VOLOTOR-817774 format. One line per field, with one value per residue (C-alpha): x, y, z; residue number from 0; residue in three letters. Coordinates in nm, 3 decimals, always signed. Layout:
<gutors>
u	c(X_...)
v	c(Y_...)
w	c(Z_...)
pos	c(NUM_...)
code	c(Ala_...)
</gutors>
This chain:
<gutors>
u	c(+3.069_+2.875_+2.868_+2.580_+2.642_+2.341_+2.378_+2.181_+1.967_+1.649_+1.791_+1.472_+1.562_+1.905_+1.772_+1.501_+1.740_+1.993_+1.729_+1.578_+1.918_+2.046_+1.720_+1.708_+2.077_+2.005_+2.220_+2.126_+2.052_+2.326_+2.594_+2.503_+2.620_+2.453_+2.604_+2.572_+2.832_+2.955_+2.834_+3.113_+3.082_+2.823_+2.503_+2.451_+2.304_+1.923_+1.744_+1.546_+1.177_+1.250_+1.460_+1.366_+1.339_+1.053_+1.036_+0.702_+0.654_+0.315_+0.228_+0.156_+0.514_+0.649_+0.436_+0.565_+0.924_+0.874_+0.792_+1.029_+1.329_+1.282_+1.346_+1.675_+1.744_+2.069_+1.948_+1.640_+1.793_+1.885_+1.548_+1.355_+1.578_+1.505_+1.130_+1.152_+1.380_+1.125_+0.831_+1.007_+1.064_+0.687_+0.652_+0.326_+0.517_+0.236_+0.000_+0.226_+0.110_+0.352_+0.656_+0.930_+1.080_+0.742_+0.647_+0.974_+0.920_+0.564_+0.671_+0.938_+0.685_+0.446_+0.720_+0.800_+0.435_+0.418_+0.736_+0.610_+0.290_+0.483_+0.689_+0.379_+0.213_+0.520_+0.729_+0.729_+0.872_+1.045_+0.960_+1.268_+1.117_+1.414_+1.403_+1.206_+1.001_+0.973_+1.168_+1.019_+1.288_+1.209_+1.419_+1.330_+1.532_+1.341_+1.402_+1.363_+1.447_+1.107_+1.206_+1.204_+0.868_+0.713_+0.835_+0.592_+0.299_+0.438_+0.497_+0.151_+0.011_+0.206_+0.223_+0.251_+0.527_+0.902_+1.012_+1.338_+1.333_+1.664_+1.734_+2.057_+2.069_+1.918_+1.734_+1.437_+1.386_+1.061_+1.046_+0.676_+0.778_+1.053_+1.129_+1.500_+1.697_+2.037_+2.272_+2.175_+2.300_+2.491_+2.237_+2.505_+2.529_+2.162_+2.083_+1.819_+1.631_+1.889_+2.166_+1.948_+1.889_+2.259_+2.361_+2.115_+2.238_+2.601_+2.570_+2.229_+2.367_+2.611_+2.330_+2.114_+2.400_+2.438_+2.065_+1.944_+1.612_+1.413_+1.105_+1.120_+0.992_+0.744_+0.454_+0.278_-0.041_+0.146_+0.178_-0.179_-0.284_-0.546_-0.519_-0.663_-1.022_-1.085_-1.310_-1.054_-0.920_-0.544_-0.332_-0.034_+0.322_+0.363_+0.620_+0.665_+0.885_+0.764_+1.007_+0.906_+0.878_+1.201_+1.007_+0.775_+1.069_+1.205_+0.865_+0.830_+1.164_+1.058_+0.722_+0.904_+0.982_+0.641_+0.485_+0.229_-0.033_-0.015_-0.069_+0.299_+0.419_+0.239_+0.260_+0.548_+0.624_+0.488_+0.323_+0.353_+0.200_+0.363_+0.339_+0.499_+0.548_+0.275_+0.016_-0.320_-0.512_-0.459_-0.630_-0.678_-0.785_-0.831_-0.517_-0.270_-0.387_-0.199_-0.006_+0.068_+0.202_+0.442_+0.554_+0.552_+0.352_-0.009_-0.276_-0.086_-0.320_-0.665_-0.824_-0.532_-0.582_-0.951_-0.853_-0.594_-0.845_-1.105_-0.851_-0.757_-1.119_-1.174_-0.877_-0.661_-0.298_-0.179_+0.170_+0.036_-0.152_-0.045_-0.205_-0.197_-0.400_-0.550_-0.374_-0.021_-0.011_-0.208_-0.458_-0.549_-0.654_-0.447_-0.653_-0.431_-0.183_-0.409_-0.433_-0.788_-0.845_-0.985_-1.127_-0.922_-1.094_-1.133_-0.833_-0.605_-0.730_-0.675_-0.320_-0.218_-0.366_-0.030_+0.129_-0.171_-0.158_+0.211_+0.123_-0.170_+0.025_+0.320_+0.111_-0.166_-0.361_-0.645_-0.871_-0.857_-1.051_-1.166_-1.225_-1.443_-1.567_-1.230_-1.061_-1.354_-1.352_-0.976_-1.001_-1.341_-1.323_-1.676_-1.861_-1.966_-2.242_-2.085_-2.410_-2.540_-2.227_-2.044_-1.991_-1.976_-1.704_-1.708_-1.473_-1.210_-1.085_-0.745_-0.905_-0.882_-1.169_-1.268_-1.459_-1.607_-1.650_-1.640_-1.326_-1.237_-1.237_-1.612_-1.647_-1.472_-1.726_-2.040_-2.161_-2.396_-2.224_-2.479_-2.474_-2.094_-2.091_-2.329_-2.123_-1.803_-1.960_-2.071_-1.717_-1.574_-1.835_-1.720_-1.359_-1.445_-1.629_-1.328_-1.092_-1.308_-1.295_-0.923)
v	c(+5.463_+5.428_+5.072_+4.974_+4.671_+4.513_+4.292_+3.997_+3.888_+4.021_+4.339_+4.535_+4.817_+4.853_+4.859_+5.107_+5.343_+5.329_+5.379_+5.679_+5.840_+5.795_+5.889_+6.214_+6.270_+6.232_+5.922_+5.774_+5.398_+5.319_+5.452_+5.225_+4.875_+4.645_+4.354_+4.152_+4.166_+4.407_+4.762_+5.002_+5.359_+5.587_+5.686_+6.037_+6.291_+6.272_+6.609_+6.657_+6.740_+7.104_+7.015_+7.119_+6.759_+6.528_+6.155_+6.008_+5.661_+5.493_+5.241_+4.982_+5.013_+4.970_+4.657_+4.524_+4.593_+4.420_+4.097_+4.131_+4.183_+3.822_+3.687_+3.513_+3.730_+3.922_+4.213_+4.275_+4.554_+4.753_+4.678_+4.808_+5.114_+5.199_+5.178_+5.400_+5.644_+5.674_+5.706_+5.979_+6.167_+6.176_+5.895_+5.695_+5.367_+5.150_+5.260_+5.139_+4.781_+4.700_+4.844_+4.574_+4.669_+4.673_+4.344_+4.186_+4.300_+4.172_+3.834_+3.809_+3.906_+3.644_+3.381_+3.482_+3.446_+3.107_+2.988_+3.114_+2.924_+2.614_+2.628_+2.648_+2.359_+2.131_+2.196_+1.905_+1.874_+1.595_+1.576_+1.505_+1.299_+1.320_+1.700_+1.896_+2.072_+1.872_+2.037_+2.021_+2.030_+2.118_+2.133_+2.314_+2.438_+2.736_+2.873_+3.228_+3.395_+3.341_+3.196_+3.514_+3.644_+3.298_+3.218_+3.474_+3.280_+2.941_+3.044_+3.193_+2.868_+2.655_+2.910_+2.654_+2.442_+2.488_+2.504_+2.524_+2.562_+2.507_+2.605_+2.630_+3.009_+3.079_+2.933_+3.036_+2.948_+2.986_+2.920_+3.008_+3.362_+3.494_+3.443_+3.447_+3.405_+3.248_+3.096_+2.817_+2.462_+2.308_+2.086_+1.827_+1.752_+1.652_+1.390_+1.229_+1.277_+1.098_+1.326_+1.631_+1.529_+1.451_+1.791_+1.962_+1.774_+1.860_+2.218_+2.338_+2.534_+2.720_+2.814_+2.932_+3.135_+3.316_+3.385_+3.742_+3.863_+4.084_+4.136_+3.978_+4.147_+4.193_+4.212_+3.878_+4.013_+4.070_+3.696_+3.636_+3.442_+3.580_+3.520_+3.182_+3.209_+3.048_+2.780_+2.677_+2.331_+2.334_+2.090_+1.996_+1.935_+1.641_+1.384_+1.154_+1.094_+1.298_+1.195_+1.248_+0.951_+0.937_+0.817_+1.116_+1.352_+1.216_+1.233_+1.598_+1.674_+1.493_+1.671_+2.004_+1.953_+1.810_+1.940_+1.665_+1.937_+2.308_+2.431_+2.403_+2.679_+2.985_+2.862_+2.970_+2.617_+2.273_+2.249_+1.894_+1.753_+1.756_+1.568_+1.282_+0.933_+0.692_+0.958_+0.804_+1.080_+1.212_+1.540_+1.626_+1.966_+2.104_+2.293_+2.546_+2.906_+3.227_+3.227_+2.855_+2.898_+3.170_+2.992_+2.632_+2.476_+2.354_+2.532_+2.834_+3.101_+3.214_+2.871_+2.710_+2.935_+2.838_+2.472_+2.505_+2.663_+2.396_+2.115_+2.249_+2.278_+1.921_+1.797_+1.714_+1.824_+1.931_+1.807_+1.451_+1.457_+1.449_+1.724_+1.772_+1.876_+1.687_+1.925_+2.041_+2.367_+2.688_+2.741_+3.106_+3.386_+3.708_+4.018_+4.321_+4.249_+3.983_+3.612_+3.485_+3.121_+2.885_+2.541_+2.258_+2.066_+1.688_+1.627_+1.828_+1.638_+1.307_+1.392_+1.507_+1.195_+1.029_+1.232_+1.196_+0.818_+0.823_+1.005_+0.777_+0.457_+0.569_+0.705_+0.442_+0.625_+0.484_+0.759_+0.991_+1.315_+1.458_+1.831_+1.955_+1.828_+1.832_+1.618_+1.376_+1.347_+1.292_+0.992_+0.848_+0.916_+1.060_+1.383_+1.414_+1.617_+1.722_+1.793_+1.445_+1.243_+1.436_+1.338_+0.959_+0.704_+0.478_+0.207_+0.279_+0.021_-0.002_-0.128_+0.200_+0.440_+0.780_+1.070_+1.368_+1.722_+2.076_+2.261_+2.531_+2.794_+2.736_+2.884_+3.201_+3.249_+3.228_+3.591_+3.584_+3.587_+3.360_+3.114_+3.117_+3.035_+2.743_+2.609_+2.640_+2.451_+2.178_+2.156_+2.115_+1.846_+1.662_+1.680_+1.549_+1.257_+1.188_+1.196_+0.946_+0.709_+0.737)
w	c(-1.378_-1.049_-0.915_-0.686_-0.464_-0.295_+0.011_-0.131_-0.423_-0.259_-0.106_-0.158_+0.079_-0.078_-0.433_-0.343_-0.163_-0.446_-0.711_-0.537_-0.478_-0.833_-1.003_-0.806_-0.878_-1.250_-1.303_-1.644_-1.645_-1.894_-1.657_-1.362_-1.283_-1.029_-0.835_-0.513_-0.237_+0.028_-0.032_-0.121_-0.245_-0.083_-0.257_-0.393_-0.156_-0.162_-0.152_+0.167_+0.195_+0.108_-0.195_-0.544_-0.662_-0.574_-0.615_-0.717_-0.865_-0.919_-0.649_-0.918_-1.044_-0.690_-0.648_-0.980_-0.874_-0.537_-0.717_-1.013_-0.784_-0.667_-1.018_-1.092_-1.397_-1.321_-1.537_-1.322_-1.111_-1.421_-1.584_-1.284_-1.251_-1.615_-1.555_-1.247_-1.432_-1.711_-1.472_-1.273_-1.601_-1.647_-1.898_-1.850_-1.843_-1.705_-1.980_-2.262_-2.301_-2.585_-2.411_-2.417_-2.079_-1.905_-2.072_-1.957_-1.598_-1.594_-1.727_-1.458_-1.190_-1.322_-1.308_-0.949_-0.845_-1.012_-0.841_-0.505_-0.568_-0.673_-0.355_-0.138_-0.319_-0.340_-0.030_+0.212_+0.563_+0.751_+1.120_+1.334_+1.618_+1.856_+1.872_+2.132_+2.033_+1.714_+1.434_+1.083_+0.817_+0.455_+0.140_-0.181_-0.479_-0.623_-0.970_-0.839_-0.508_-0.347_-0.010_+0.197_+0.080_+0.079_+0.429_+0.569_+0.427_+0.522_+0.882_+0.898_+0.763_+1.012_+1.293_+1.573_+1.420_+1.445_+1.080_+0.894_+0.515_+0.339_-0.021_-0.222_-0.177_+0.164_+0.462_+0.674_+1.040_+1.234_+1.610_+1.646_+1.741_+1.514_+1.147_+1.064_+0.742_+0.699_+0.441_+0.205_+0.157_-0.133_-0.315_-0.399_-0.026_+0.006_-0.260_-0.035_+0.290_+0.505_+0.378_+0.441_+0.802_+0.850_+0.714_+0.944_+1.249_+1.167_+1.049_+1.166_+1.465_+1.236_+0.998_+1.284_+1.427_+1.096_+1.062_+1.055_+1.189_+0.959_+0.751_+0.407_+0.095_-0.056_+0.190_+0.224_+0.069_-0.258_-0.317_-0.434_-0.125_+0.110_+0.485_+0.576_+0.702_+1.042_+0.890_+0.624_+0.718_+0.759_+0.561_+0.770_+0.656_+0.421_+0.525_+0.228_-0.074_-0.368_-0.640_-1.002_-1.233_-1.444_-1.749_-1.726_-1.685_-2.012_-2.179_-2.078_-2.242_-2.560_-2.564_-2.564_-2.933_-3.026_-3.348_-3.404_-3.449_-3.546_-3.187_-3.101_-3.334_-3.190_-2.829_-2.607_-2.489_-2.415_-2.074_-1.944_-1.628_-1.287_-0.962_-0.769_-0.903_-0.801_-0.717_-0.626_-0.802_-1.156_-1.246_-1.613_-1.744_-2.093_-2.196_-2.054_-2.041_-2.108_-1.780_-1.794_-2.148_-2.032_-1.715_-1.837_-1.552_-1.540_-1.335_-1.206_-1.343_-1.220_-1.273_-1.092_-0.792_-0.780_-0.803_-0.525_-0.290_-0.368_-0.325_+0.016_+0.127_+0.007_+0.210_-0.094_-0.086_-0.429_-0.342_-0.354_-0.687_-1.050_-1.260_-1.636_-1.939_-2.230_-2.473_-2.395_-2.594_-2.548_-2.829_-2.869_-3.102_-3.092_-3.018_-2.994_-2.715_-2.562_-2.641_-2.626_-2.531_-2.794_-2.718_-2.874_-3.151_-3.168_-3.401_-3.171_-2.868_-3.046_-3.156_-2.809_-2.652_-2.719_-2.438_-2.211_-2.251_-2.155_-1.834_-1.754_-1.817_-1.605_-1.320_-1.322_-1.050_-0.846_-0.972_-1.274_-1.229_-1.562_-1.527_-1.809_-2.144_-2.322_-2.057_-2.054_-2.432_-2.438_-2.206_-2.303_-2.677_-2.695_-2.620_-2.255_-2.092_-1.764_-1.580_-1.648_-1.571_-1.300_-0.938_-0.948_-1.023_-1.326_-1.457_-1.720_-1.972_-1.801_-1.478_-1.292_-1.225_-1.361_-1.211_-1.399_-1.269_-1.405_-1.504_-1.246_-1.522_-1.550_-1.202_-1.316_-1.593_-1.378_-1.377_-1.077_-0.737_-0.566_-0.854_-0.852_-0.480_-0.538_-0.827_-0.626_-0.335_-0.576_-0.714_-0.364_-0.296_-0.608_-0.495_-0.149_-0.308_-0.531_-0.233_-0.047_-0.345_-0.413)
pos	c(0_1_2_3_4_5_6_7_8_9_10_11_12_13_14_15_16_17_18_19_20_21_22_23_24_25_26_27_28_29_30_31_32_33_34_35_36_37_38_39_40_41_42_43_44_45_46_47_48_49_50_51_52_53_54_55_56_57_58_59_60_61_62_63_64_65_66_67_68_69_70_71_72_73_74_75_76_77_78_79_80_81_82_83_84_85_86_87_88_89_90_91_92_93_94_95_96_97_98_99_100_101_102_103_104_105_106_107_108_109_110_111_112_113_114_115_116_117_118_119_120_121_122_123_124_125_126_127_128_129_130_131_132_133_134_135_136_137_138_139_140_141_142_143_144_145_146_147_148_149_150_151_152_153_154_155_156_157_158_159_160_161_162_163_164_165_166_167_168_169_170_171_172_173_174_175_176_177_178_179_180_181_182_183_184_185_186_187_188_189_190_191_192_193_194_195_196_197_198_199_200_201_202_203_204_205_206_207_208_209_210_211_212_213_214_215_216_217_218_219_220_221_222_223_224_225_226_227_228_229_230_231_232_233_234_235_236_237_238_239_240_241_242_243_244_245_246_247_248_249_250_251_252_253_254_255_256_257_258_259_260_261_262_263_264_265_266_267_268_269_270_271_272_273_274_275_276_277_278_279_280_281_282_283_284_285_286_287_288_289_290_291_292_293_294_295_296_297_298_299_300_301_302_303_304_305_306_307_308_309_310_311_312_313_314_315_316_317_318_319_320_321_322_323_324_325_326_327_328_329_330_331_332_333_334_335_336_337_338_339_340_341_342_343_344_345_346_347_348_349_350_351_352_353_354_355_356_357_358_359_360_361_362_363_364_365_366_367_368_369_370_371_372_373_374_375_376_377_378_379_380_381_382_383_384_385_386_387_388_389_390_391_392_393_394_395_396_397_398_399_400_401_402_403_404_405_406_407_408_409_410_411_412_413_414_415_416_417_418_419_420_421_422_423_424_425_426_427_428_429_430_431_432_433_434_435_436_437)
code	c(Unk_Unk_Unk_Unk_Unk_Unk_Unk_Unk_Unk_Unk_Unk_Unk_Unk_Unk_Unk_Unk_Unk_Unk_Unk_Unk_Unk_Unk_Unk_Unk_Unk_Unk_Unk_Unk_Unk_Unk_Unk_Unk_Unk_Unk_Unk_Unk_Unk_Unk_Unk_Unk_Unk_Unk_Unk_Unk_Unk_Unk_Unk_Unk_Unk_Unk_Unk_Unk_Unk_Unk_Unk_Unk_Unk_Unk_Unk_Unk_Unk_Unk_Unk_Unk_Unk_Unk_Unk_Unk_Unk_Unk_Unk_Unk_Unk_Unk_Unk_Unk_Unk_Unk_Unk_Unk_Unk_Unk_Unk_Unk_Unk_Unk_Unk_Unk_Unk_Unk_Unk_Unk_Unk_Unk_Unk_Unk_Unk_Unk_Unk_Unk_Unk_Unk_Unk_Unk_Unk_Unk_Unk_Unk_Unk_Unk_Unk_Unk_Unk_Unk_Unk_Unk_Unk_Unk_Unk_Unk_Unk_Unk_Unk_Unk_Unk_Unk_Unk_Unk_Unk_Unk_Unk_Unk_Unk_Unk_Unk_Unk_Unk_Unk_Unk_Unk_Unk_Unk_Unk_Unk_Unk_Unk_Unk_Unk_Unk_Unk_Unk_Unk_Unk_Unk_Unk_Unk_Unk_Unk_Unk_Unk_Unk_Unk_Unk_Unk_Unk_Unk_Unk_Unk_Unk_Unk_Unk_Unk_Unk_Unk_Unk_Unk_Unk_Unk_Unk_Unk_Unk_Unk_Unk_Unk_Unk_Unk_Unk_Unk_Unk_Unk_Unk_Unk_Unk_Unk_Unk_Unk_Unk_Unk_Unk_Unk_Unk_Unk_Unk_Unk_Unk_Unk_Unk_Unk_Unk_Unk_Unk_Unk_Unk_Unk_Unk_Unk_Unk_Unk_Unk_Unk_Unk_Unk_Unk_Unk_Unk_Unk_Unk_Unk_Unk_Unk_Unk_Unk_Unk_Unk_Unk_Unk_Unk_Unk_Unk_Unk_Unk_Unk_Unk_Unk_Unk_Unk_Unk_Unk_Unk_Unk_Unk_Unk_Unk_Unk_Unk_Unk_Unk_Unk_Unk_Unk_Unk_Unk_Unk_Unk_Unk_Unk_Unk_Unk_Unk_Unk_Unk_Unk_Unk_Unk_Unk_Unk_Unk_Unk_Unk_Unk_Unk_Unk_Unk_Unk_Unk_Unk_Unk_Unk_Unk_Unk_Unk_Unk_Unk_Unk_Unk_Unk_Unk_Unk_Unk_Unk_Unk_Unk_Unk_Unk_Unk_Unk_Unk_Unk_Unk_Unk_Unk_Unk_Unk_Unk_Unk_Unk_Unk_Unk_Unk_Unk_Unk_Unk_Unk_Unk_Unk_Unk_Unk_Unk_Unk_Unk_Unk_Unk_Unk_Unk_Unk_Unk_Unk_Unk_Unk_Unk_Unk_Unk_Unk_Unk_Unk_Unk_Unk_Unk_Unk_Unk_Unk_Unk_Unk_Unk_Unk_Unk_Unk_Unk_Unk_Unk_Unk_Unk_Unk_Unk_Unk_Unk_Unk_Unk_Unk_Unk_Unk_Unk_Unk_Unk_Unk_Unk_Unk_Unk_Unk_Unk_Unk_Unk_Unk_Unk_Unk_Unk_Unk_Unk_Unk_Unk_Unk_Unk_Unk_Unk_Unk_Unk_Unk_Unk_Unk_Unk_Unk_Unk_Unk_Unk_Unk_Unk_Unk_Unk_Unk_Unk_Unk_Unk_Unk_Unk_Unk_Unk_Unk_Unk_Unk_Unk_Unk_Unk_Unk_Unk_Unk_Unk_Unk_Unk_Unk_Unk_Unk_Unk_Unk_Unk_Unk_Unk_Unk_Unk)
</gutors>
């Protein structure tokens, strides 16, 4: 049985070369094994340009594989090989929406994109003042292997800063010229910021010495983030403690088994809020969408990407806010293979208010931003006309203040391009006003 050994978890070139060689050699998927280590046996001979065999895989499948290979699922190499094997045999794999292997790969790719997004919106850096030039040290423990691909975007975002990003599996080092990747760091050695700095001072040179120079995969443009326009204000590295509230961590675990209303049964999972303890701003939306339901995090789908861009333009760093939804389960109507969003009804909003109140009491923010009619109704207990009440602060019964604006998904539904641009600008204006208040 052929055994393919890749050099690392994200060995894109190795996986692609092995896949091409074995597919052209006619090696069935069930006879291959995949592992990580030191490559051993040679690959089969690949026919040259004049050979009788040709290798042609749809570009969309290659793009899917480039993201899925970053997942932490150990079966991903075999899964992707099977899809390529079938596509090479002439099967229209990408057209089979109910295909379990294709569905699995797409869910893994979606989780990778969400984790890459989470890393960009949560990673913070500690500036080491006694280094010259100033070294910015970051620590993050990703669920998937997103460091290498994400580092391209992070170094582009902070092009003029010397950065080192440490994770349990790997590290990235940017000296304003070259991006290098090295070994990771045992998370048990860095329980706090002081320990992280001490580890870097003791072992940083060894990590740098082991770093390799190379281009990470996939291309940066495959991570759902466009190049930053020149007029987009840059948000610099955050240097602050961003610990989660232990009570909210426990509440999120308890909410995972919540069946106070019927929405929990068809949903994939409970989607609780996230953000640092003691955040000055609390953002509340309506409910998780299809992607949030699959991934388990709020605002990571299309509406979340709109919100992230608007937050950045308003000068608000998502790493410093707490964000949640009025309803913690995705309410939908099945339509073929799709799940169509349904607006939560008043009884569902009222039942789920228990968890929202837990978040509000624990966070006690300076300002609560209510995005959309459902969020406003959940907090105020009455129907709200957004156009009449948006854009200005008002007192809440607990002594804090509220602020109403539209839900970012509203911007996705505006059909006219000019009108959508105006509504987006108004949304950013609201967020700037909220930031000034908080």
